[in-house]
C-alpha positions in Angstrom: -36.9 -43.4 5.9 -34.1 -40.8 5.6 -32.9 -40.0 2.2 -29.2 -38.9 2.2 -28.5 -38.0 -1.4 -30.0 -38.0 -4.9 -29.0 -41.2 -6.6 -29.6 -40.1 -10.2 -32.0 -38.2 -12.5 -33.7 -39.8 -15.5 -34.7 -37.6 -18.4 -37.0 -38.6 -21.3 -35.9 -37.8 -24.8 -37.8 -38.0 -28.2 -34.5 -38.2 -30.0 -32.2 -40.2 -27.8 -29.1 -39.9 -30.1 -29.4 -36.1 -30.1 -29.8 -36.1 -26.3 -26.8 -38.4 -26.0 -24.7 -36.1 -28.2 -25.7 -33.1 -26.1 -24.8 -34.7 -22.7 -21.7 -36.5 -24.0 -20.6 -33.8 -26.4 -21.5 -30.3 -25.1 -21.6 -31.3 -21.5 -18.6 -33.8 -21.7 -20.3 -36.4 -19.6 -18.9 -39.9 -20.5 -21.4 -42.6 -21.4 -21.1 -45.4 -18.9 -23.5 -47.9 -20.6 -26.4 -48.3 -23.0 -29.4 -50.5 -22.2 -30.9 -51.3 -25.6 -33.8 -53.3 -24.2 -35.1 -50.2 -22.4 -33.9 -47.6 -24.9 -31.8 -46.0 -22.2 -28.3 -44.4 -22.1 -26.5 -44.0 -18.8 -24.0 -41.1 -18.7 -21.8 -41.0 -15.6 -19.9 -38.3 -13.7 -17.8 -41.1 -12.2 -20.3 -42.9 -10.0 -22.0 -46.2 -11.0 -25.0 -44.2 -12.4 -25.6 -40.5 -12.2 -28.0 -39.8 -15.0 -30.2 -41.7 -17.5 -31.6 -40.7 -20.9 -34.7 -42.7 -21.7 -36.0 -42.8 -25.4 -39.7 -42.2 -25.7 -40.0 -41.7 -29.5 -40.3 -38.8 -31.9 -44.1 -38.6 -31.6 -44.1 -38.0 -27.8 -46.1 -35.0 -26.7 -44.4 -32.0 -25.0 -45.6 -31.6 -21.4 -47.2 -28.1 -20.8 -45.3 -25.8 -18.5 -48.1 -25.8 -15.9 -48.0 -29.6 -15.3 -46.5 -31.2 -12.3 -43.1 -32.8 -12.6 -39.4 -32.2 -12.3 -38.6 -28.5 -12.9 -34.8 -28.9 -13.5 -31.8 -30.8 -12.3 -28.6 -29.2 -10.9 -25.0 -30.4 -11.0 -21.9 -28.8 -9.5 -18.8 -28.0 -11.5 -15.4 -26.3 -11.0 -15.3 -23.4 -13.6 -18.5 -21.5 -14.3 -16.8 -19.1 -16.8 -15.5 -22.0 -18.9 -18.9 -23.8 -18.8 -20.6 -20.6 -20.0 -18.1 -20.2 -22.9 -18.6 -23.9 -23.9 -22.4 -23.7 -23.8 -22.5 -20.4 -25.8 -20.0 -21.8 -28.3 -22.5 -24.6 -28.9 -25.2 -22.1 -29.6 -27.0 -22.6 -26.2 -28.7 -19.6 -24.5 -27.4 -19.3 -20.9 -28.8 -17.3 -18.0 -26.5 -16.7 -15.0 -27.7 -16.2 -11.5 -26.0 -15.3 -8.2 -27.7 -17.2 -5.4 -25.3 -15.9 -2.7 -24.2 -19.4 -1.6 -23.9 -20.6 -5.3 -23.4 -19.0 -8.7 -25.4 -20.8 -11.4 -26.0 -21.1 -15.1 -29.4 -22.1 -16.4 -29.9 -23.5 -19.9 -32.1 -26.1 -21.8 -31.2 -29.5 -23.3 -32.4 -30.4 -26.8 -35.7 -31.6 -25.3 -36.3 -28.3 -23.5 -35.5 -29.7 -20.0 -34.0 -27.0 -17.8 -30.5 -27.7 -16.4 -28.6 -25.8 -13.8 -24.9 -26.1 -13.2 -23.4 -24.3 -10.3 -20.3 -23.6 -8.2 -20.5 -23.2 -4.4 -19.4 -19.8 -3.2 -20.1 -19.9 0.5 -21.1 -22.3 3.3 -22.8 -19.4 5.2 -26.1 -21.2 4.7 -25.1 -23.7 7.4 -25.5 -20.9 10.0 -28.4 -19.0 8.2 -30.5 -21.4 6.2 -32.6 -18.6 4.6 -29.5 -17.6 2.5 -30.3 -20.5 0.1 -33.4 -18.6 -1.1 -31.8 -15.7 -2.9 -31.4 -15.0 -6.6 -29.8 -12.0 -8.4 -28.5 -11.6 -12.0 -24.9 -12.5 -12.4 -22.5 -11.0 -15.0 -19.9 -13.4 -16.3 -17.5 -12.1 -18.9 
């Protein structure tokens, strides 16, 4: 088996309408469909399915930080400065990092899931693979 790309990421949410408002509102990801029978919302960046929000109920426990599982998901975008401004205007704390081959913003959705959005800045990693393993603070005005 050879996996060629990530198909989609599914995120669990206690408050699915709040998560839907975050992804559709703050992040401007259009809602493609809603599967009521599964309590699932499917936002889309333009493909058939890019992301899923699965309702698990208000009484669901929070997973401790030291448990196995997905750490964060990452998506590419065109304008890092505009994304930072939009997130901060919505009251979201943002941390910016320069990874050499990408510049990234890290923040959390309403459920505490970490999200990364990034812009590619170099394809030098194609010649030197170790370049993907760097991280420095990034100042974005």
